[in-house]
PASEBA-1860 file (N, C-alpha, C; in nm, 3 decimals):
! residues 327
1> XXXXXXXX> 12.672/5.840/4.273/12.635/5.788/4.377/12.684/5.651/4.416 ~ 12.727/5.570/4.290/12.767/5.464/4.271/12.900/5.413/4.264 ~ 12.992/5.541/4.269/13.132/5.573/4.231/13.223/5.471/4.352 ~ 13.153/5.452/4.484/13.213/5.412/4.605/13.230/5.249/4.558 ~ 13.139/5.191/4.484/13.137/5.041/4.403/13.215/5.050/4.289 ~ 13.291/5.138/4.222/13.350/5.126/4.116/13.279/5.154/3.995 ~ 13.158/5.204/4.015/13.061/5.229/3.894/13.095/5.369/3.878 ~ 13.132/5.413/3.752/13.158/5.557/3.698/13.034/5.620/3.687
9> XXXXXXXX> 13.015/5.766/3.701/12.876/5.842/3.666/12.837/5.807/3.534 ~ 12.900/5.816/3.425/12.833/5.773/3.330/12.781/5.638/3.284 ~ 12.838/5.531/3.363/12.795/5.400/3.374/12.648/5.413/3.422 ~ 12.661/5.462/3.534/12.541/5.449/3.644/12.441/5.524/3.574 ~ 12.455/5.630/3.490/12.350/5.697/3.421/12.264/5.602/3.318 ~ 12.350/5.534/3.256/12.280/5.433/3.160/12.230/5.343/3.238 ~ 12.286/5.266/3.339/12.238/5.176/3.398/12.088/5.223/3.472 ~ 12.072/5.333/3.505/11.953/5.396/3.561/11.826/5.433/3.453
17> XXXXXXXX> 11.905/5.439/3.340/11.812/5.473/3.221/11.738/5.308/3.172 ~ 11.838/5.217/3.193/11.802/5.095/3.154/11.685/5.011/3.258 ~ 11.699/5.073/3.386/11.609/5.038/3.460/11.487/5.057/3.438 ~ 11.438/5.181/3.378/11.302/5.223/3.338/11.286/5.136/3.238 ~ 11.338/5.077/3.160/11.318/5.017/3.040/11.354/4.894/2.995 ~ 11.229/4.776/3.018/11.289/4.647/3.063/11.371/4.580/2.948 ~ 11.360/4.631/2.817/11.428/4.590/2.722/11.449/4.678/2.616 ~ 11.587/4.778/2.585/11.637/4.837/2.505/11.719/4.840/2.439
25> XXXXXXXX> 11.755/4.912/2.334/11.881/4.899/2.273/11.983/5.000/2.308 ~ 12.103/4.986/2.232/12.219/5.114/2.277/12.154/5.244/2.190 ~ 12.105/5.212/2.080/12.075/5.338/2.016/11.966/5.416/2.070 ~ 11.867/5.323/2.129/11.737/5.374/2.213/11.797/5.464/2.325 ~ 11.891/5.418/2.395/11.958/5.454/2.505/12.028/5.592/2.475 ~ 12.080/5.587/2.361/12.156/5.709/2.303/12.064/5.832/2.291 ~ 11.954/5.799/2.231/11.864/5.926/2.211/11.801/5.984/2.333 ~ 11.773/5.867/2.442/11.701/5.930/2.561/11.801/5.996/2.638
33> XXXXXXXX> 11.936/5.981/2.643/12.022/6.038/2.710/12.123/6.177/2.661 ~ 12.074/6.166/2.511/12.124/6.242/2.428/12.297/6.265/2.435 ~ 12.352/6.116/2.402/12.454/6.093/2.424/12.519/6.010/2.276 ~ 12.621/5.993/2.255/12.677/5.909/2.108/12.661/5.767/2.137 ~ 12.608/5.692/2.033/12.555/5.592/2.061/12.699/5.497/2.100 ~ 12.779/5.534/2.026/12.938/5.465/2.065/12.983/5.438/2.208 ~ 12.961/5.585/2.284/12.972/5.576/2.428/12.863/5.495/2.515 ~ 12.760/5.499/2.469/12.638/5.419/2.549/12.667/5.243/2.501
41> XXXXXXXX> 12.726/5.209/2.399/12.760/5.066/2.361/12.896/5.032/2.450 ~ 12.965/5.125/2.460/13.073/5.085/2.587/13.034/5.095/2.730 ~ 12.964/5.170/2.748/12.911/5.170/2.893/12.839/5.050/2.936 ~ 12.734/5.015/2.833/12.669/4.882/2.843/12.750/4.771/2.822 ~ 12.884/4.777/2.772/12.957/4.670/2.778/13.041/4.655/2.926 ~ 13.041/4.795/2.977/13.076/4.746/3.116/12.940/4.713/3.223 ~ 12.852/4.749/3.202/12.776/4.688/3.285/12.714/4.584/3.276 ~ 12.745/4.500/3.142/12.724/4.354/3.125/12.863/4.281/3.213
49> XXXXXXXX> 12.990/4.349/3.205/13.119/4.270/3.255/13.106/4.272/3.421 ~ 13.010/4.387/3.463/12.999/4.383/3.614/12.882/4.324/3.652 ~ 12.815/4.297/3.586/12.672/4.227/3.625/12.570/4.280/3.644 ~ 12.562/4.407/3.575/12.450/4.495/3.628/12.361/4.487/3.516 ~ 12.383/4.422/3.385/12.310/4.426/3.292/12.310/4.298/3.208 ~ 12.213/4.259/3.154/12.234/4.138/3.064/12.207/4.185/2.900 ~ 12.281/4.095/2.819/12.248/4.116/2.660/12.150/3.995/2.610 ~ 12.054/4.041/2.552/11.943/3.939/2.509/11.976/3.873/2.376
57> XXXXXXXX> 12.087/3.929/2.318/12.144/3.876/2.191/12.094/3.925/2.046 ~ 11.966/4.013/2.075/11.938/4.084/1.988/11.965/4.216/1.960 ~ 12.072/4.278/2.011/12.121/4.388/2.034/12.053/4.479/2.139 ~ 11.958/4.402/2.222/11.889/4.464/2.356/11.976/4.420/2.459 ~ 11.953/4.506/2.573/11.971/4.483/2.707/11.870/4.484/2.785 ~ 11.902/4.431/2.913/11.819/4.394/3.027/11.886/4.455/3.163 ~ 11.838/4.543/3.238/11.910/4.554/3.346/11.879/4.447/3.479 ~ 11.996/4.455/3.549/12.002/4.328/3.632/11.915/4.391/3.766
65> XXXXXXXX> 11.858/4.325/3.816/11.766/4.381/3.929/11.866/4.436/4.064 ~ 11.870/4.590/4.108/11.997/4.626/4.209/11.990/4.578/4.306 ~ 11.876/4.490/4.384/11.930/4.432/4.514/12.016/4.304/4.487 ~ 12.005/4.238/4.354/12.111/4.119/4.346/12.233/4.195/4.302 ~ 12.239/4.245/4.184/12.356/4.317/4.127/12.444/4.392/4.217 ~ 12.386/4.503/4.294/12.458/4.601/4.388/12.490/4.518/4.492 ~ 12.415/4.419/4.540/12.430/4.365/4.655/12.575/4.278/4.638 ~ 12.603/4.214/4.530/12.684/4.159/4.515/12.812/4.231/4.542
73> XXXXXXXX> 12.809/4.340/4.444/12.934/4.439/4.457/12.954/4.505/4.584 ~ 12.880/4.520/4.660/12.886/4.577/4.797/12.966/4.471/4.870 ~ 12.898/4.349/4.837/12.969/4.235/4.916/13.120/4.224/4.906 ~ 13.157/4.209/4.764/13.269/4.195/4.691/13.368/4.332/4.766 ~ 13.297/4.454/4.772/13.394/4.566/4.811/13.424/4.552/4.955 ~ 13.346/4.511/5.027/13.361/4.494/5.197/13.433/4.395/5.213 ~ 13.440/4.283/5.141/13.534/4.173/5.138/13.696/4.207/5.088 ~ 13.667/4.308/5.022/13.812/4.377/4.978/13.885/4.460/5.085
81> XXXXXXXX> 13.801/4.558/5.160/13.818/4.625/5.245/13.855/4.527/5.369 ~ 13.802/4.422/5.391/13.851/4.344/5.483/13.994/4.283/5.486 ~ 14.009/4.253/5.369/14.136/4.187/5.333/14.246/4.308/5.359 ~ 14.205/4.457/5.284/14.307/4.536/5.324/14.322/4.581/5.470 ~ 14.210/4.597/5.543/14.261/4.600/5.684/14.352/4.490/5.752 ~ 14.333/4.384/5.703/14.427/4.245/5.760/14.570/4.285/5.709 ~ 14.557/4.316/5.577/14.715/4.351/5.530/14.782/4.496/5.609 ~ 14.679/4.587/5.646/14.725/4.706/5.710/14.785/4.682/5.841
89> XXXXXXXX> 14.732/4.581/5.904/14.794/4.555/6.035/14.916/4.464/6.011 ~ 14.923/4.402/5.910/15.081/4.313/5.891/15.176/4.391/5.832 ~ 15.123/4.483/5.747/15.207/4.598/5.691/15.259/4.697/5.837 ~ 15.176/4.713/5.936/15.227/4.825/6.042/15.307/4.747/6.091 ~ 15.273/4.618/6.159/15.408/4.538/6.207/15.528/4.538/6.154 ~ 15.513/4.500/6.044/15.645/4.501/5.960/15.724/4.609/5.978 ~ 15.651/4.735/5.959/15.698/4.859/5.966/15.782/4.900/6.090 ~ 15.723/4.867/6.210/15.750/4.895/6.322/15.884/4.806/6.330
97> XXXXXXXX> 15.858/4.680/6.302/16.004/4.601/6.323/16.099/4.684/6.256 ~ 16.091/4.726/6.140/16.209/4.775/6.035/16.247/4.903/6.121 ~ 16.181/4.990/6.198/16.217/5.097/6.240/16.262/5.083/6.389 ~ 16.254/4.986/6.435/16.282/4.963/6.571/16.430/4.990/6.583 ~ 16.525/4.989/6.507/16.658/5.006/6.531/16.708/5.106/6.475 ~ 16.602/5.217/6.391/16.680/5.301/6.321/16.708/5.439/6.429 ~ 16.802/5.527/6.366/16.808/5.637/6.444/16.703/5.749/6.457 ~ 16.717/5.824/6.564/16.599/5.921/6.585/16.591/6.017/6.475
105> XXXXXXXX> 16.712/6.048/6.376/16.708/6.099/6.285/16.619/6.054/6.139 ~ 16.601/5.941/6.156/16.520/5.890/6.069/16.360/5.866/6.100 ~ 16.350/5.891/6.217/16.222/5.907/6.278/16.138/6.025/6.296 ~ 16.236/6.149/6.259/16.157/6.280/6.238/16.185/6.336/6.104 ~ 16.075/6.390/6.058/16.036/6.469/5.939/16.040/6.594/5.992 ~ 16.095/6.716/5.913/16.089/6.843/5.932/16.010/6.895/5.805 ~ 15.899/6.931/5.840/15.788/7.020/5.724/15.794/7.139/5.755 ~ 15.829/7.208/5.623/15.829/7.378/5.628/15.740/7.406/5.515
113> XXXXXXXX> 15.633/7.514/5.561/15.538/7.594/5.468/15.402/7.544/5.505 ~ 15.316/7.643/5.498/15.196/7.639/5.549/15.089/7.540/5.492 ~ 15.120/7.506/5.345/15.052/7.417/5.250/15.096/7.284/5.284 ~ 15.229/7.273/5.290/15.273/7.108/5.384/15.234/7.081/5.517 ~ 15.251/7.201/5.604/15.214/7.150/5.724/15.054/7.138/5.715 ~ 14.976/7.185/5.653/14.833/7.163/5.654/14.809/7.027/5.599 ~ 14.890/6.981/5.501/14.877/6.839/5.440/14.914/6.742/5.510 ~ 15.026/6.758/5.605/15.064/6.690/5.703/14.960/6.694/5.817
121> XXXXXXXX> 14.916/6.739/5.852/14.780/6.764/5.941/14.681/6.672/5.922 ~ 14.646/6.698/5.796/14.519/6.614/5.748/14.577/6.482/5.730 ~ 14.677/6.449/5.685/14.718/6.310/5.686/14.734/6.238/5.835 ~ 14.791/6.322/5.925/14.828/6.226/6.079/14.652/6.201/6.109 ~ 14.568/6.316/6.092/14.427/6.267/6.124/14.352/6.161/6.058 ~ 14.387/6.131/5.919/14.350/6.061/5.855/14.394/5.919/5.881 ~ 14.506/5.925/5.942/14.606/5.784/5.987/14.531/5.712/6.108 ~ 14.479/5.812/6.193/14.410/5.735/6.312/14.305/5.633/6.291
129> XXXXXXXX> 14.318/5.517/6.367/14.250/5.410/6.374/14.168/5.388/6.488 ~ 14.208/5.423/6.593/14.135/5.419/6.718/14.088/5.572/6.789 ~ 14.206/5.649/6.786/14.219/5.777/6.873/14.269/5.899/6.826 ~ 14.240/6.018/6.822/14.311/6.130/6.809/14.315/6.234/6.928 ~ 14.427/6.256/6.950/14.425/6.379/7.097/14.533/6.477/7.033 ~ 14.469/6.592/7.081/14.525/6.738/7.034/14.529/6.844/7.149 ~ 14.637/6.897/7.148/14.674/7.023/7.195/14.627/7.171/7.126 ~ 14.517/7.225/7.143/14.466/7.322/7.064/14.515/7.463/7.115
137> XXXXXXXX> 14.595/7.536/7.034/14.617/7.676/7.110/14.590/7.794/6.996 ~ 14.605/7.902/7.036/14.560/8.006/6.944/14.701/8.086/6.925 ~ 14.758/8.145/6.807/14.635/8.163/6.700/14.651/8.038/6.630 ~ 14.526/8.038/6.530/14.532/7.935/6.424/14.602/7.971/6.307 ~ 14.698/7.898/6.248/14.780/7.940/6.125/14.750/7.852/5.996 ~ 14.760/7.706/6.018/14.748/7.635/5.924/14.614/7.615/5.882 ~ 14.523/7.566/5.971/14.400/7.533/5.938/14.269/7.624/6.067 ~ 14.214/7.716/6.020/14.125/7.824/6.102/13.998/7.712/6.169
145> XXXXXXXX> 13.921/7.788/6.244/13.846/7.724/6.308/13.729/7.688/6.203 ~ 13.639/7.572/6.212/13.545/7.517/6.119/13.593/7.465/5.993 ~ 13.717/7.465/5.936/13.787/7.419/5.824/13.859/7.269/5.854 ~ 13.851/7.226/5.975/13.920/7.093/5.984/13.844/6.967/5.943 ~ 13.847/6.967/5.797/13.753/6.859/5.750/13.788/6.719/5.790 ~ 13.931/6.691/5.798/13.980/6.557/5.849/13.920/6.527/5.991 ~ 13.926/6.603/6.087/13.869/6.582/6.227/13.729/6.526/6.191 ~ 13.629/6.587/6.117/13.502/6.570/6.103/13.480/6.409/6.051
153> XXXXXXXX> 13.579/6.396/5.932/13.588/6.266/5.889/13.636/6.126/5.966 ~ 13.712/6.181/6.082/13.768/6.107/6.159/13.646/6.065/6.271 ~ 13.561/6.169/6.304/13.474/6.172/6.401/13.350/6.049/6.335 ~ 13.329/6.066/6.200/13.243/6.008/6.135/13.244/5.853/6.125 ~ 13.391/5.827/6.125/13.402/5.685/6.130/13.438/5.615/6.266 ~ 13.407/5.693/6.355/13.386/5.638/6.511/13.509/5.656/6.573 ~ 13.636/5.739/6.524/13.743/5.763/6.591/13.726/5.849/6.724 ~ 13.761/5.790/6.812/13.739/5.884/6.947/13.842/6.000/6.958
161> XXXXXXXX> 13.796/6.127/6.969/13.878/6.254/6.954/13.874/6.311/7.089 ~ 13.981/6.358/7.148/14.003/6.436/7.290/14.105/6.546/7.229 ~ 14.046/6.665/7.289/14.098/6.769/7.249/14.126/6.864/7.390 ~ 14.255/6.915/7.390/14.264/6.993/7.526/14.283/7.155/7.434 ~ 14.201/7.239/7.509/14.214/7.391/7.456/14.246/7.486/7.542 ~ 14.317/7.579/7.507/14.381/7.696/7.593/14.253/7.785/7.566 ~ 14.226/7.857/7.710/14.115/7.954/7.737/14.121/8.037/7.612 ~ 14.242/8.081/7.570/14.238/8.182/7.459/14.179/8.155/7.345
169> XXXXXXXX> 14.164/7.998/7.334/14.063/7.933/7.196/13.969/8.015/7.189 ~ 13.894/8.002/7.325/13.727/8.009/7.316/13.740/8.143/7.286 ~ 13.810/8.249/7.295/13.800/8.410/7.244/13.810/8.408/7.112 ~ 13.850/8.323/7.030/13.857/8.330/6.891/13.723/8.378/6.806 ~ 13.727/8.436/6.704/13.596/8.473/6.625/13.493/8.367/6.626 ~ 13.537/8.238/6.559/13.442/8.138/6.530/13.460/8.032/6.631 ~ 13.553/8.046/6.727/13.591/7.899/6.814/13.461/7.852/6.894 ~ 13.374/7.943/6.967/13.293/7.912/7.046/13.174/7.811/6.978
177> XXXXXXXX> 13.154/7.851/6.841/13.057/7.797/6.776/13.097/7.654/6.704 ~ 13.238/7.641/6.680/13.315/7.528/6.667/13.301/7.410/6.761 ~ 13.322/7.475/6.902/13.360/7.414/7.045/13.205/7.346/7.035 ~ 13.094/7.434/7.024/12.968/7.368/7.034/12.933/7.264/6.944 ~ 12.955/7.277/6.819/12.964/7.201/6.712/12.984/7.057/6.766 ~ 13.138/7.072/6.783/13.216/6.949/6.827/13.175/6.860/6.940 ~ 13.122/6.930/7.042/13.054/6.850/7.160/12.930/6.792/7.097 ~ 12.864/6.828/7.000/12.726/6.766/6.945/12.792/6.643/6.860
185> XXXXXXXX> 12.923/6.647/6.817/12.948/6.526/6.741/13.009/6.439/6.815 ~ 13.016/6.457/6.962/13.068/6.343/7.049/13.214/6.356/7.072 ~ 13.314/6.472/6.991/13.441/6.510/7.075/13.413/6.537/7.231 ~ 13.564/6.480/7.286/13.568/6.520/7.443/13.680/6.654/7.427 ~ 13.611/6.741/7.508/13.700/6.876/7.498/13.741/6.882/7.650 ~ 13.832/6.942/7.676/13.880/7.008/7.794/13.948/7.124/7.798 ~ 13.956/7.223/7.872/14.021/7.318/7.837/14.148/7.359/8.018 ~ 14.235/7.446/7.946/14.339/7.473/8.064/14.362/7.600/8.033
193> XXXXXXXX> 14.446/7.672/8.123/14.475/7.807/8.105/14.576/7.808/7.986 ~ 14.684/7.749/7.986/14.801/7.766/7.887/14.843/7.626/7.851 ~ 14.876/7.597/7.734/14.952/7.493/7.639/15.067/7.484/7.629 ~ 15.189/7.417/7.651/15.308/7.438/7.602/15.355/7.462/7.433 ~ 15.290/7.376/7.395/15.280/7.358/7.248/15.113/7.324/7.178 ~ 15.148/7.313/7.031/15.037/7.237/6.943/15.069/7.105/6.941 ~ 14.972/7.013/6.929/15.011/6.889/6.907/14.906/6.823/6.827 ~ 14.927/6.731/6.777/14.827/6.627/6.720/14.905/6.483/6.754
201> XXXXXXXX> 14.809/6.393/6.773/14.865/6.247/6.827/14.755/6.130/6.749 ~ 14.819/6.075/6.667/14.706/5.951/6.589/14.767/5.820/6.669 ~ 14.682/5.765/6.754/14.707/5.639/6.821/14.823/5.666/6.880 ~ 14.902/5.571/6.884/15.049/5.570/6.954/15.135/5.584/6.836 ~ 15.112/5.595/6.718/15.226/5.585/6.604/15.269/5.701/6.557 ~ 15.189/5.814/6.538/15.231/5.942/6.475/15.196/6.052/6.564 ~ 15.308/6.151/6.554/15.268/6.272/6.641/15.296/6.421/6.546 ~ 15.246/6.499/6.521/15.271/6.629/6.469/15.297/6.767/6.539
209> XXXXXXXX> 15.389/6.816/6.547/15.436/6.915/6.657/15.433/7.060/6.568 ~ 15.343/7.144/6.546/15.393/7.284/6.434/15.472/7.357/6.561 ~ 15.575/7.422/6.494/15.656/7.466/6.538/15.642/7.648/6.566 ~ 15.688/7.695/6.650/15.645/7.869/6.682/15.674/7.947/6.559 ~ 15.603/8.036/6.477/15.646/8.103/6.395/15.686/8.234/6.450 ~ 15.824/8.280/6.386/15.884/8.422/6.423/15.792/8.503/6.326 ~ 15.780/8.636/6.380/15.733/8.753/6.281/15.802/8.723/6.153 ~ 15.709/8.709/6.053/15.744/8.707/5.931/15.789/8.566/5.866
217> XXXXXXXX> 15.794/8.502/5.987/15.885/8.360/5.924/15.778/8.245/5.861 ~ 15.832/8.114/5.808/15.750/8.050/5.728/15.720/7.960/5.840 ~ 15.599/7.903/5.847/15.573/7.807/5.941/15.607/7.678/5.890 ~ 15.645/7.609/6.007/15.681/7.464/6.008/15.633/7.364/6.108 ~ 15.664/7.218/6.101/15.627/7.152/6.211/15.717/7.041/6.208 ~ 15.716/6.942/6.278/15.818/6.809/6.337/15.675/6.732/6.317 ~ 15.700/6.585/6.234/15.664/6.488/6.232/15.727/6.372/6.279 ~ 15.677/6.317/6.375/15.739/6.200/6.473/15.658/6.066/6.461
225> XXXXXXXX> 15.749/5.974/6.422/15.702/5.835/6.414/15.723/5.789/6.559 ~ 15.692/5.646/6.600/15.690/5.575/6.720/15.842/5.567/6.767 ~ 15.837/5.633/6.863/16.001/5.655/6.940/15.972/5.682/7.068 ~ 16.078/5.707/7.136/16.080/5.750/7.293/16.011/5.888/7.320 ~ 16.073/5.963/7.208/16.009/6.128/7.193/15.870/6.127/7.217 ~ 15.803/6.044/7.095/15.654/6.006/7.096/15.590/5.968/7.206 ~ 15.635/5.868/7.280/15.608/5.835/7.390/15.606/5.950/7.515 ~ 15.691/6.018/7.515/15.684/6.141/7.602/15.602/6.223/7.592
233> XXXXXXXX> 15.559/6.265/7.459/15.433/6.361/7.423/15.290/6.276/7.446 ~ 15.297/6.142/7.433/15.189/6.075/7.501/15.140/6.116/7.617 ~ 15.277/6.078/7.721/15.265/6.078/7.869/15.211/6.254/7.900 ~ 15.264/6.354/7.816/15.240/6.479/7.859/15.074/6.506/7.822 ~ 15.046/6.460/7.713/14.904/6.469/7.698/14.824/6.434/7.775 ~ 14.838/6.290/7.864/14.748/6.224/7.952/14.765/6.323/8.062 ~ 14.878/6.361/8.104/14.906/6.433/8.235/14.842/6.578/8.257 ~ 14.846/6.644/8.149/14.757/6.758/8.127/14.616/6.715/8.123
241> XXXXXXXX> 14.574/6.628/8.040/14.428/6.582/8.039/14.355/6.567/8.165 ~ 14.440/6.490/8.263/14.378/6.448/8.387/14.340/6.583/8.474 ~ 14.422/6.689/8.456/14.391/6.813/8.543/14.315/6.924/8.482 ~ 14.278/6.880/8.370/14.226/6.996/8.273/14.050/6.994/8.304 ~ 13.975/7.119/8.281/13.865/7.107/8.311/13.762/7.059/8.194 ~ 13.700/6.970/8.212/13.583/6.933/8.106/13.481/7.060/8.026 ~ 13.468/7.039/7.920/13.379/7.136/7.849/13.254/7.071/7.832 ~ 13.140/7.112/7.883/12.992/7.034/7.828/12.916/7.163/7.782
249> XXXXXXXX> 12.782/7.084/7.721/12.703/7.181/7.661/12.597/7.174/7.798 ~ 12.549/7.332/7.752/12.449/7.373/7.876/12.298/7.314/7.853 ~ 12.209/7.332/7.902/12.098/7.269/7.892/12.032/7.302/7.770 ~ 12.058/7.385/7.716/12.014/7.437/7.585/12.057/7.374/7.461 ~ 12.170/7.309/7.461/12.245/7.257/7.352/12.328/7.326/7.315 ~ 12.322/7.467/7.315/12.373/7.592/7.221/12.479/7.653/7.275 ~ 12.521/7.615/7.392/12.630/7.699/7.467/12.720/7.620/7.538 ~ 12.828/7.643/7.565/12.944/7.576/7.621/12.971/7.631/7.771
257> XXXXXXXX> 12.979/7.552/7.858/13.023/7.608/8.007/13.161/7.504/8.088 ~ 13.237/7.533/8.164/13.291/7.461/8.200/13.221/7.363/8.310 ~ 13.280/7.272/8.344/13.221/7.187/8.443/13.226/7.265/8.593 ~ 13.314/7.304/8.596/13.331/7.398/8.752/13.202/7.492/8.720 ~ 13.190/7.564/8.639/13.072/7.680/8.613/12.957/7.620/8.617 ~ 12.953/7.485/8.547/12.797/7.415/8.602/12.760/7.384/8.723 ~ 12.874/7.357/8.802/12.868/7.281/8.945/12.825/7.409/9.020 ~ 12.873/7.556/9.013/12.858/7.648/9.057/12.719/7.693/9.092
265> XXXXXXXX> 12.674/7.741/9.193/12.514/7.776/9.198/12.532/7.913/9.257 ~ 12.659/7.980/9.246/12.646/8.139/9.255/12.746/8.194/9.137 ~ 12.741/8.331/9.119/12.810/8.407/9.024/12.967/8.384/9.041 ~ 13.063/8.391/8.968/13.190/8.414/9.013/13.232/8.546/9.027 ~ 13.377/8.555/9.034/13.389/8.703/9.048/13.401/8.781/8.911 ~ 13.413/8.709/8.818/13.404/8.749/8.690/13.292/8.784/8.638 ~ 13.192/8.699/8.710/13.022/8.717/8.650/12.998/8.848/8.716 ~ 13.044/8.852/8.859/13.009/8.986/8.922/13.046/9.123/8.871
273> XXXXXXXX> 13.164/9.115/8.806/13.236/9.226/8.741/13.132/9.239/8.613 ~ 13.086/9.158/8.540/13.005/9.166/8.420/12.862/9.238/8.469 ~ 12.823/9.178/8.555/12.680/9.238/8.616/12.723/9.371/8.630 ~ 12.837/9.394/8.731/12.810/9.527/8.762/12.846/9.646/8.639 ~ 12.904/9.607/8.541/12.931/9.689/8.424/12.817/9.689/8.375 ~ 12.730/9.593/8.351/12.600/9.618/8.276/12.508/9.692/8.365 ~ 12.470/9.688/8.483/12.403/9.767/8.546/12.411/9.880/8.556 ~ 12.544/9.934/8.531/12.587/10.058/8.499/12.561/10.146/8.389
281> XXXXXXXX> 12.507/10.038/8.286/12.446/10.082/8.184/12.548/10.057/8.042 ~ 12.675/9.992/8.066/12.766/9.965/7.933/12.669/9.837/7.872 ~ 12.707/9.857/7.737/12.671/9.761/7.627/12.751/9.640/7.648 ~ 12.690/9.518/7.609/12.766/9.374/7.618/12.925/9.403/7.531 ~ 12.931/9.496/7.427/13.078/9.505/7.365/13.140/9.581/7.452 ~ 13.095/9.679/7.527/13.221/9.767/7.583/13.221/9.688/7.720 ~ 13.134/9.581/7.760/13.190/9.534/7.882/13.295/9.424/7.844 ~ 13.297/9.362/7.742/13.383/9.272/7.680/13.514/9.347/7.661
289> XXXXXXXX> 13.526/9.459/7.608/13.648/9.526/7.603/13.699/9.569/7.734 ~ 13.638/9.585/7.803/13.688/9.635/7.979/13.731/9.535/8.014 ~ 13.691/9.420/7.997/13.725/9.290/8.087/13.811/9.207/8.012 ~ 13.854/9.243/7.876/13.953/9.163/7.794/13.886/9.052/7.763 ~ 13.728/9.012/7.751/13.676/8.910/7.701/13.624/8.940/7.563 ~ 13.583/8.812/7.505/13.531/8.813/7.357/13.384/8.861/7.390 ~ 13.310/8.911/7.303/13.162/8.942/7.325/13.075/8.820/7.345 ~ 13.137/8.706/7.271/13.051/8.566/7.287/13.078/8.506/7.435
297> XXXXXXXX> 13.210/8.538/7.475/13.210/8.498/7.640/13.120/8.563/7.723 ~ 13.126/8.695/7.719/13.006/8.756/7.801/12.882/8.734/7.765 ~ 12.826/8.715/7.651/12.693/8.661/7.630/12.670/8.521/7.693 ~ 12.765/8.470/7.663/12.766/8.303/7.720/12.754/8.293/7.879 ~ 12.829/8.374/7.948/12.821/8.376/8.078/12.703/8.439/8.124 ~ 12.606/8.561/8.070/12.494/8.597/8.100/12.402/8.508/8.093 ~ 12.410/8.426/8.001/12.269/8.324/7.941/12.293/8.229/8.075 ~ 12.411/8.194/8.131/12.436/8.110/8.237/12.342/8.170/8.343
305> XXXXXXXX> 12.417/8.290/8.418/12.350/8.342/8.504/12.180/8.349/8.513 ~ 12.134/8.360/8.396/12.000/8.368/8.368/11.935/8.266/8.418 ~ 12.007/8.127/8.389/11.963/7.983/8.410/11.963/7.971/8.568 ~ 12.085/8.020/8.619/12.099/8.030/8.773/11.990/8.108/8.838 ~ 11.952/8.195/8.801/11.861/8.288/8.858/11.722/8.245/8.854 ~ 11.695/8.160/8.718/11.565/8.107/8.669/11.515/8.224/8.624 ~ 11.543/8.328/8.538/11.494/8.419/8.482/11.489/8.436/8.348 ~ 11.409/8.508/8.252/11.392/8.475/8.090/11.457/8.622/8.020
313> XXXXXXXX> 11.491/8.720/8.127/11.562/8.838/8.037/11.633/8.896/8.101 ~ 11.729/8.995/8.065/11.819/9.094/8.098/11.748/9.151/8.233 ~ 11.639/9.220/8.186/11.583/9.323/8.296/11.558/9.227/8.416 ~ 11.512/9.102/8.419/11.451/9.049/8.526/11.604/8.992/8.584 ~ 11.707/8.945/8.516/11.831/8.937/8.585/11.889/9.045/8.654 ~ 11.894/9.174/8.622/11.920/9.290/8.670/11.849/9.291/8.812 ~ 11.714/9.290/8.819/11.612/9.282/8.941/11.697/9.192/9.032 ~ 11.718/9.056/9.007/11.733/8.942/9.074/11.873/8.967/9.125
321> XXXXXXX> 11.983/9.048/9.040/12.122/9.065/9.088/12.100/9.153/9.168 ~ 12.042/9.243/9.186/12.027/9.352/9.291/11.946/9.321/9.419 ~ 11.876/9.245/9.420/11.799/9.187/9.523/11.886/9.059/9.596 ~ 11.987/9.013/9.527/12.057/8.929/9.611/12.213/8.927/9.618 ~ 12.235/9.054/9.589/12.394/9.112/9.598/12.466/9.026/9.531 ~ 12.441/8.980/9.399/12.540/8.949/9.296/12.621/9.038/9.233 ~ 12.596/9.157/9.236/12.670/9.244/9.188/12.716/9.341/9.280
END
């Protein structure tokens, strides 16, 4: 728990044992923790050096109060991080100045192999300081839905994340669940019919563009640093973002609808087809197969229709649809 402050687990265990014993010796702690006395003595020396314990001079040790000792360590670590952030800004400016006159070949890195692509994908997301922007297309090659831990970490540290999804992504097996989870975590999502490529943009500094994979071919990607080409990808993202449909959580908080669907007070043509097939006695799975949709998409639209009709069951929805010429 205290590793973030530079306190190793073994040292922390000795400190915790010492807290419950106002004055004790290394040999006493060795018996309590079932560890060699030599190890305990070394860890007590570390505690004394970091201000977490005091030696009373008669081979006994006293734990320093956590609020004082740990508070000092936290302040020291926070000050160190602040200095590191300042150094990052300075180093970034030096780097930009150094690469300003470099050729495009020096600003592009070609990455091959699924492991290398996955590694660079995580690195680019971790490098963002203000915003991540993504084109998300199917199929998923390097990182399947639900396994992008770097995105979760970025959201947790307050990075703004905007993702553009192809409609086909919503039909992937677990994608709808991940979309709901992403919206609940504050990500901004929009959908378009098609996207020209996969893309990850970290601020205005880095871009990763996965390359199309030929059947049996090895996955690859291009990593771009700040350049005119990266600026073009930035402009492309913003252009597509402006004309895409926002995804929003439905009232229940566990379903996703397009903004134009939410604004509609009547079923769409697709909804009518779904209702017609269901009223004909087909199951959800068969309806999905007939219309080329995922089962989740069919069920999601049916929940939306129930909300529009103000009914609680499929049977009630069928009666309402028949009376109101919905099918």
